[in-house]
C-alpha positions as a Markdown table, in Angstrom:
| # | Residue | x | y | z |
|---|---|---|---|---|
| 1 | Met | -20.2 | -12.8 | 95.0 |
| 2 | Arg | -23.8 | -12.8 | 97.1 |
| 3 | Ile | -24.1 | -15.8 | 99.5 |
| 4 | Leu | -27.5 | -16.3 | 101.6 |
| 5 | Ile | -27.7 | -18.5 | 104.7 |
| 6 | Val | -31.2 | -19.8 | 105.5 |
| 7 | Lys | -30.8 | -21.1 | 109.0 |
| 8 | Leu | -34.3 | -20.1 | 110.7 |
| 9 | Ser | -34.4 | -21.3 | 113.9 |
| 10 | Ser | -33.4 | -23.5 | 116.3 |
| 11 | Ile | -31.0 | -21.3 | 118.5 |
| 12 | Gly | -28.5 | -24.0 | 118.6 |
| 13 | Asp | -28.4 | -24.8 | 115.0 |
| 14 | Val | -27.9 | -21.0 | 114.6 |
| 15 | Val | -25.1 | -20.8 | 117.1 |
| 16 | His | -23.3 | -24.1 | 115.0 |
| 17 | Ala | -23.5 | -22.4 | 111.7 |
| 18 | Leu | -22.0 | -19.4 | 112.9 |
| 19 | Pro | -18.3 | -20.5 | 112.4 |
| 20 | Ala | -19.2 | -21.7 | 108.7 |
| 21 | Ala | -20.4 | -18.1 | 108.1 |
| 22 | Ala | -17.2 | -16.4 | 109.5 |
| 23 | Phe | -15.1 | -19.5 | 107.1 |
| 24 | Ile | -16.9 | -18.1 | 104.3 |
| 25 | Lys | -16.3 | -14.5 | 105.1 |
| 26 | Arg | -12.8 | -15.0 | 105.8 |
| 27 | Ala | -12.2 | -17.2 | 102.7 |
| 28 | Ile | -14.0 | -14.7 | 100.4 |
| 29 | Pro | -13.4 | -11.7 | 102.1 |
| 30 | Lys | -15.3 | -9.8 | 99.2 |
| 31 | Ala | -18.5 | -12.2 | 99.2 |
| 32 | His | -21.7 | -10.3 | 100.8 |
| 33 | Ile | -23.4 | -12.7 | 103.3 |
| 34 | Ser | -27.0 | -12.1 | 103.9 |
| 35 | Trp | -28.5 | -14.6 | 106.7 |
| 36 | Val | -32.3 | -15.1 | 106.7 |
| 37 | Val | -33.1 | -16.3 | 110.4 |
| 38 | Glu | -36.2 | -16.3 | 112.5 |
| 39 | Arg | -37.0 | -13.2 | 114.7 |
| 40 | Arg | -36.5 | -15.2 | 117.6 |
| 41 | Ala | -33.4 | -16.3 | 116.9 |
| 42 | Ser | -32.0 | -12.9 | 115.4 |
| 43 | Glu | -30.3 | -11.6 | 118.6 |
| 44 | Ile | -27.4 | -14.2 | 118.6 |
| 45 | Leu | -26.7 | -13.0 | 115.1 |
| 46 | Lys | -27.0 | -9.2 | 115.4 |
| 47 | Gly | -23.7 | -6.8 | 115.1 |
| 48 | Ser | -21.7 | -10.0 | 113.7 |
| 49 | Pro | -19.0 | -9.1 | 111.4 |
| 50 | Val | -19.3 | -11.8 | 109.4 |
| 51 | Ile | -22.8 | -10.9 | 108.6 |
| 52 | Asp | -23.4 | -7.9 | 105.7 |
| 53 | Gln | -27.5 | -8.4 | 106.1 |
| 54 | Leu | -29.8 | -9.6 | 108.5 |
| 55 | Ile | -33.1 | -10.7 | 107.5 |
| 56 | Glu | -35.0 | -11.1 | 110.2 |
| 57 | Ile | -38.9 | -13.6 | 109.5 |
| 58 | Asp | -41.7 | -14.4 | 111.5 |
| 59 | Thr | -42.9 | -17.8 | 110.5 |
| 60 | Thr | -45.0 | -18.4 | 113.3 |
| 61 | Ser | -47.1 | -15.4 | 112.9 |
| 62 | Trp | -47.3 | -16.4 | 109.4 |
| 63 | Arg | -48.5 | -20.1 | 110.0 |
| 64 | Lys | -51.1 | -18.2 | 112.1 |
| 65 | Leu | -52.4 | -16.1 | 109.7 |
| 66 | Leu | -53.0 | -18.6 | 107.3 |
| 67 | Leu | -54.9 | -20.9 | 110.0 |
| 68 | Asp | -56.8 | -18.4 | 110.6 |
| 69 | Ser | -60.3 | -18.5 | 108.4 |
| 70 | Ser | -61.0 | -15.0 | 109.4 |
| 71 | Thr | -58.1 | -13.8 | 107.8 |
| 72 | Arg | -57.8 | -12.5 | 104.3 |
| 73 | Leu | -55.4 | -14.9 | 102.3 |
| 74 | Ala | -54.1 | -12.1 | 99.9 |
| 75 | Ser | -53.1 | -10.1 | 103.0 |
| 76 | Thr | -51.3 | -13.0 | 104.5 |
| 77 | Trp | -49.2 | -13.5 | 101.4 |
| 78 | Arg | -48.4 | -9.5 | 101.7 |
| 79 | Ser | -47.4 | -9.9 | 104.7 |
| 80 | Ile | -44.7 | -13.0 | 104.1 |
| 81 | Phe | -43.4 | -11.1 | 100.8 |
| 82 | Lys | -43.1 | -8.3 | 102.5 |
| 83 | Ala | -40.3 | -9.5 | 104.7 |
């Protein structure tokens, strides 16, 4: 079983969601738990024994790229999907 947790930012929300991930890991030990998180909040989750894969993204820079008229839209989308 593969489980994806999407709790991007707000460090307090990430901290409060961590016990839920621990509960899932205890209840389903063979589950592969991935977590998508903003880069700025990822340090809290690094090294956690209940998370098998940490996926760090940077939506702040994506928003800046999308709003910048000099940036090519295609390259911005490539950056987003590369993450």
